[in-house]
C-alpha positions as CSV (number, residue, x, y, z in Angstrom):
1,X,59.7,101.1,-54.9
2,X,56.0,99.6,-56.1
3,X,57.9,96.5,-58.0
4,X,59.7,95.4,-54.6
5,X,56.6,95.6,-52.7
6,X,54.9,93.5,-55.3
7,X,57.8,91.0,-55.8
8,X,57.6,90.7,-51.5
9,X,53.8,90.1,-51.4
10,X,54.2,87.2,-54.5
11,X,56.8,85.9,-52.6
12,X,54.7,85.4,-49.7
13,X,51.3,83.8,-51.4
14,X,54.3,81.1,-52.9
15,X,56.2,80.3,-49.4
16,X,51.8,80.3,-47.7
17,X,50.9,78.2,-51.0
18,X,53.3,75.6,-50.5
19,X,52.7,75.4,-46.7
20,X,49.3,74.9,-47.5
21,X,49.5,72.5,-49.8
22,X,53.1,70.8,-47.2
23,X,50.5,70.5,-44.8
24,X,48.0,68.8,-47.2
25,X,50.0,66.1,-48.3
26,X,51.3,65.3,-44.5
27,X,47.7,65.3,-43.9
28,X,47.1,62.9,-46.0
29,X,49.9,60.5,-45.2
30,X,49.0,60.5,-41.8
31,X,45.4,60.2,-42.7
32,X,46.8,56.9,-44.8
33,X,49.2,55.5,-42.2
34,X,46.2,55.3,-39.9
35,X,43.5,54.1,-41.9
36,X,46.4,51.2,-42.1
37,X,47.7,50.7,-38.9
38,X,43.7,50.8,-37.9
39,X,43.1,47.7,-40.2
40,X,45.6,45.5,-38.8
41,X,45.1,46.2,-35.3
42,X,41.5,44.9,-36.9
43,X,43.0,41.9,-38.5
44,X,44.9,41.0,-36.0
45,X,42.2,41.1,-33.2
46,X,39.9,39.1,-35.5
47,X,42.2,36.9,-35.8
48,X,43.0,36.5,-32.1
49,X,39.0,36.0,-31.1
50,X,38.6,33.6,-33.8
51,X,41.5,31.6,-33.1
52,X,40.7,32.2,-29.0
53,X,37.0,31.1,-29.6
54,X,37.9,27.8,-31.7
55,X,40.4,26.5,-28.7
56,X,37.7,27.7,-26.2
57,X,35.2,25.7,-28.1
58,X,37.5,22.7,-28.6
59,X,39.1,23.0,-24.9
60,X,35.2,23.6,-23.5
61,X,34.7,19.6,-24.9
62,X,37.6,18.6,-24.0
63,X,37.6,19.5,-20.7
64,X,33.9,18.3,-19.0
65,X,35.3,14.6,-19.9
66,X,39.1,15.5,-18.6
67,X,36.8,16.8,-15.5
68,X,34.5,14.2,-15.4
69,X,37.8,11.8,-15.1
70,X,39.5,14.4,-12.8
71,X,36.6,14.1,-10.1
72,X,35.6,10.7,-10.7
73,X,39.3,9.6,-10.1
74,X,39.7,12.2,-6.8
75,X,36.7,11.2,-5.6
76,X,37.1,7.3,-6.4
77,X,40.8,7.5,-3.5
78,X,39.1,9.7,-1.8
79,X,36.1,8.0,-1.2
80,X,35.9,4.4,-2.5
81,X,33.5,5.9,-5.5
82,X,33.5,5.2,-9.1
83,X,31.3,6.8,-12.1
84,X,28.6,5.6,-14.0
85,X,26.7,5.9,-17.0
86,X,22.9,6.8,-16.9
87,X,20.5,6.9,-19.8
88,X,18.0,9.9,-19.6
89,X,14.5,9.2,-19.9
90,X,11.9,11.4,-21.2
91,X,10.4,13.8,-18.4
92,X,13.5,12.8,-16.0
93,X,15.0,15.2,-13.7
94,X,18.5,14.4,-11.7
95,X,16.2,14.1,-8.4
96,X,13.5,11.9,-10.1
97,X,16.9,9.9,-10.9
98,X,18.4,10.3,-7.6
99,X,14.9,9.0,-5.8
100,X,15.0,6.4,-8.5
101,X,18.0,4.7,-8.0
102,X,17.8,5.2,-4.7
103,X,20.8,7.5,-3.9
104,X,19.5,9.2,-0.1
105,X,20.3,11.4,1.2
106,X,19.3,13.3,-1.7
107,X,19.4,16.5,-0.2
108,X,22.1,18.7,2.1
109,X,25.9,19.0,2.2
110,X,26.8,15.3,1.7
111,X,23.7,14.4,-0.5
112,X,23.5,12.6,-3.4
113,X,22.4,15.7,-5.9
114,X,25.4,17.9,-4.5
115,X,27.8,15.1,-5.5
116,X,26.0,14.3,-9.1
117,X,26.8,18.2,-9.8
118,X,30.0,18.2,-9.3
119,X,30.9,15.3,-11.4
120,X,27.8,16.7,-13.9
121,X,29.5,20.5,-14.9
122,X,27.5,20.3,-18.3
123,X,24.9,20.8,-15.8
124,X,23.7,24.2,-14.2
125,X,20.3,23.2,-12.4
126,X,18.8,20.5,-11.3
127,X,15.6,21.4,-11.4
128,X,15.4,21.4,-15.5
129,X,14.2,19.0,-17.4
130,X,17.3,16.5,-19.1
131,X,16.7,15.8,-22.2
132,X,15.6,12.2,-23.6
133,X,18.6,10.0,-24.4
134,X,21.6,11.6,-22.6
135,X,23.3,10.5,-20.4
136,X,24.7,11.5,-16.8
137,X,27.1,10.6,-14.5
138,X,26.0,9.1,-11.8
139,X,28.4,7.3,-8.6
140,X,29.1,4.6,-8.2
141,X,29.1,4.4,-4.0
142,X,30.8,1.8,-2.6
143,X,28.8,2.7,0.6
144,X,25.6,2.8,-1.0
145,X,24.8,-1.1,-0.1
146,X,26.6,0.3,4.3
147,X,23.8,2.6,4.1
148,X,21.0,0.4,2.9
149,X,21.7,-1.7,6.1
150,X,22.1,1.4,8.7
151,X,18.7,2.0,7.3
152,X,20.4,5.9,5.8
153,X,17.8,5.0,2.8
154,X,14.4,6.6,3.4
155,X,10.9,7.1,1.9
156,X,10.5,3.6,-0.3
157,X,8.9,0.2,0.3
158,X,10.8,-3.1,1.2
159,X,8.9,-6.4,0.0
160,X,10.3,-9.4,2.7
161,X,10.0,-13.0,1.7
162,X,10.8,-15.2,5.2
163,X,11.4,-19.3,6.0
164,X,12.9,-21.6,8.8
165,X,12.0,-23.6,11.0
166,X,11.3,-23.8,15.0
167,X,11.4,-26.7,17.7
168,X,8.2,-25.9,20.8
169,X,8.6,-27.6,24.3
170,X,5.5,-27.5,26.0
171,X,4.8,-28.2,29.8
172,X,1.7,-27.9,31.1
173,X,2.3,-27.8,35.3
174,X,-1.0,-28.1,37.3
175,X,-0.4,-26.8,41.1
176,X,-3.1,-28.8,42.9
177,X,-2.3,-32.4,41.8
178,X,1.8,-31.5,41.3
179,X,1.9,-33.1,38.2
180,X,3.6,-31.7,34.6
181,X,2.8,-33.0,31.2
182,X,5.7,-32.5,28.5
183,X,4.8,-32.2,24.6
184,X,8.0,-31.5,22.5
185,X,6.9,-30.4,18.7
186,X,8.6,-31.9,15.6
187,X,10.2,-29.4,13.7
188,X,7.7,-26.2,12.3
189,X,8.2,-25.1,9.1
190,X,7.4,-21.6,8.5
191,X,7.4,-18.6,6.1
192,X,6.6,-15.1,6.7
193,X,5.6,-12.5,4.3
194,X,5.8,-8.5,4.5
195,X,5.8,-5.0,2.9
196,X,8.9,-2.5,4.9
197,X,8.2,1.5,5.1
198,X,11.6,3.6,5.4
199,X,9.5,6.8,7.2
200,X,12.9,8.2,7.6
201,X,17.2,6.9,7.5
202,X,16.2,6.5,11.0
203,X,12.5,4.9,11.3
204,X,10.8,2.4,9.5
205,X,7.5,0.1,10.0
206,X,6.1,-2.7,8.4
207,X,3.3,-5.3,8.2
208,X,3.6,-8.9,7.8
209,X,1.9,-12.5,7.9
210,X,3.6,-15.6,9.5
211,X,2.0,-19.0,9.1
212,X,2.9,-22.1,10.2
213,X,2.2,-26.1,11.0
214,X,3.1,-27.3,14.4
215,X,2.9,-31.7,15.7
216,X,3.1,-32.1,19.3
217,X,4.0,-34.8,19.7
218,X,4.1,-37.4,22.4
219,X,6.5,-37.0,25.2
220,X,5.6,-37.9,29.3
221,X,2.6,-37.5,28.7
222,X,-0.2,-40.6,28.5
223,X,-1.5,-39.6,25.2
224,X,-1.8,-36.9,23.5
225,X,-5.8,-36.9,21.5
226,X,-7.5,-34.3,19.1
227,X,-5.8,-32.3,16.2
228,X,-1.9,-32.4,17.2
229,X,-1.0,-30.4,14.0
230,X,-2.3,-27.3,14.2
231,X,-2.0,-24.3,11.5
232,X,-1.4,-21.6,13.5
233,X,-1.4,-18.1,11.6
234,X,-0.3,-14.7,12.5
235,X,-0.7,-11.2,11.2
236,X,2.0,-8.3,13.0
237,X,3.1,-4.8,13.3
238,X,6.2,-3.4,13.4
239,X,8.1,-0.4,13.9
240,X,12.0,-0.4,14.1
241,X,13.9,2.8,15.0
242,X,18.1,3.6,14.6
243,X,19.6,5.2,17.9
244,X,23.1,5.3,15.7
245,X,25.1,3.2,13.5
246,X,25.1,0.6,16.7
247,X,22.0,0.7,18.1
248,X,18.4,0.3,17.9
249,X,14.6,-0.9,19.4
250,X,12.4,-2.3,17.7
251,X,8.6,-3.2,18.5
252,X,6.1,-6.1,16.9
253,X,2.6,-5.8,17.7
254,X,1.1,-9.2,16.0
255,X,-2.4,-11.1,16.7
256,X,-3.1,-14.9,16.1
257,X,-3.0,-18.5,17.6
258,X,-1.3,-19.9,20.6
259,X,-0.6,-23.3,21.4
260,X,-2.5,-24.5,24.7
261,X,-2.9,-28.1,25.9
262,X,-5.5,-29.5,28.5
263,X,-7.3,-32.5,30.3
264,X,-10.0,-34.7,28.8
265,X,-9.7,-37.9,31.2
266,X,-6.7,-39.1,33.8
267,X,-4.3,-40.2,30.6
268,X,-5.4,-37.7,27.6
269,X,-5.4,-34.3,26.9
270,X,-6.0,-32.0,24.1
271,X,-4.3,-29.7,22.0
272,X,-5.8,-26.8,20.1
273,X,-5.2,-22.5,20.1
274,X,-6.8,-19.6,22.1
275,X,-6.1,-16.3,20.0
276,X,-4.7,-12.8,22.4
277,X,-2.4,-9.6,21.2
278,X,1.6,-10.3,21.9
279,X,4.4,-7.5,22.4
280,X,7.4,-7.6,22.0
281,X,10.3,-5.2,23.5
282,X,13.6,-6.1,21.4
283,X,16.9,-3.8,22.0
284,X,19.9,-4.8,19.1
285,X,23.3,-4.2,18.4
286,X,26.0,-3.8,15.6
287,X,28.9,-5.8,16.9
288,X,31.1,-6.8,14.0
289,X,31.2,-5.6,10.3
290,X,33.1,-7.2,7.2
291,X,32.6,-4.7,4.3
292,X,28.9,-5.4,3.4
293,X,28.4,-8.8,6.2
294,X,27.3,-7.5,9.6
295,X,26.7,-9.0,12.5
296,X,23.7,-8.1,15.2
297,X,22.7,-9.4,19.0
298,X,19.3,-8.5,20.3
299,X,17.8,-9.2,23.4
300,X,14.0,-8.4,24.0
301,X,10.9,-8.6,26.5
302,X,7.9,-10.6,26.1
303,X,4.4,-9.6,27.1
304,X,0.9,-12.0,26.0
305,X,-2.7,-10.5,26.6
306,X,-5.1,-12.2,28.1
307,X,-7.4,-15.3,26.4
308,X,-10.6,-16.1,27.6
309,X,-13.7,-18.2,26.9
310,X,-15.9,-20.7,28.3
311,X,-12.2,-23.2,29.0
312,X,-9.4,-21.0,29.5
313,X,-9.2,-18.0,32.0
314,X,-5.6,-16.7,32.0
315,X,-3.0,-14.3,32.6
316,X,-0.8,-12.5,31.4
317,X,2.3,-14.1,29.6
318,X,5.4,-12.8,30.4
319,X,9.1,-13.8,28.8
320,X,12.1,-13.1,27.0
321,X,14.1,-14.3,23.5
322,X,17.5,-13.7,22.3
323,X,18.4,-13.5,18.9
324,X,22.1,-13.5,16.3
325,X,21.9,-12.5,13.1
326,X,24.2,-12.0,10.4
327,X,23.1,-10.1,7.4
328,X,24.5,-9.3,3.9
329,X,24.0,-6.2,1.9
330,X,23.6,-5.2,-1.8
331,X,22.0,-2.4,-3.6
332,X,18.3,-2.6,-3.3
333,X,18.6,-6.2,-1.4
334,X,19.6,-7.6,1.7
335,X,19.2,-11.0,2.8
336,X,19.5,-11.8,7.1
337,X,19.7,-14.9,8.6
338,X,18.3,-15.9,11.8
339,X,18.7,-17.6,15.5
340,X,16.7,-17.5,17.9
341,X,15.5,-18.7,21.7
342,X,12.7,-17.2,23.9
343,X,11.1,-18.5,26.4
344,X,7.3,-16.9,28.4
345,X,4.9,-19.0,30.5
346,X,0.9,-17.8,31.5
347,X,-1.0,-19.1,34.1
348,X,-4.8,-20.3,33.5
349,X,-5.5,-21.1,37.5
350,X,-4.6,-23.6,38.5
351,X,-3.0,-24.4,35.6
352,X,0.6,-23.1,34.5
353,X,1.9,-23.1,30.7
354,X,5.3,-23.1,29.7
355,X,7.3,-22.6,26.7
356,X,10.1,-22.6,25.3
357,X,11.0,-22.3,21.0
358,X,14.4,-22.6,19.6
359,X,14.4,-21.8,16.0
360,X,16.2,-20.5,12.9
361,X,14.6,-18.6,9.4
362,X,16.6,-16.6,6.3
363,X,15.0,-13.1,5.4
364,X,15.2,-12.2,1.2
365,X,14.4,-8.3,1.6
366,X,14.1,-6.3,-1.5
367,X,13.7,-2.8,-2.4
368,X,10.3,-1.8,-4.6
369,X,11.0,1.2,-6.8
């Protein structure tokens, strides 16, 4: 009996050993399989990541160019715009570049800052200092010329030079004797120059000086003596305000010379000049446009202050002026032609001075950096 019991115990021990060996073997095989599978997953994941990095890097460089091209084409179709490259100089920012290039308005929903960032997706902030020598894309907008003419540009200076000729008719009417003397001028050349300050898109001011040389001819008066050739200088301040795309107004205040005539004998007259202040109130309308060519008309009221000395004691002078203008606008400059007619009168008891003036001029305006 003992033999049989011991035999059964031995078989049980052997069975347990075989079971443990099988479990250990199976665990080793399962562990090796799991390790091998994990390595394969990791390798595959690394390969995919590397491939993605390569693809993203290549496509990132390509997508910027493609995105620029696509956006430029889209803007060109919708807003008549195109892209031009600008090379960054040391210390420049996007806002300083836009101000330098006179892309106004800079800020706001329709500002050029937003438009510039849209076509330069690689730039994340407009306040950063860009690298010298780097290039960015700027809008080349055909509407900028029209904006300049319509006073959309703001906060910069311009210089202008104007030249032309005018003709003057001066009639002296003596109320005591009922006589009059009509004097005509030769062509009077004049030149004008000044600076314009654009404060906002709707408001600007300008300072200038006008210089002319007049020569009065004998007409139906007997004799003209004295200094018939007279040099006339006027200094002025102008203010211009635009109400909308069609209507604008202008105030011109000037101080300088006015021609007068007086009798120094029965058949002799003397031409001379007096200084006074003059006001001109103009209203203008833009009535016709052709791309960058604009046609305006103006109508104004004239008011001249008194001039007084030991010989003259005048009243205020009043009159009107009408003009037609043609303006050709371009990026950074514009050219203006103007034809005008003005008439006003001044009373110096017992004489009335009646002035009629017709002139034509050409003005070149250049924006300053």
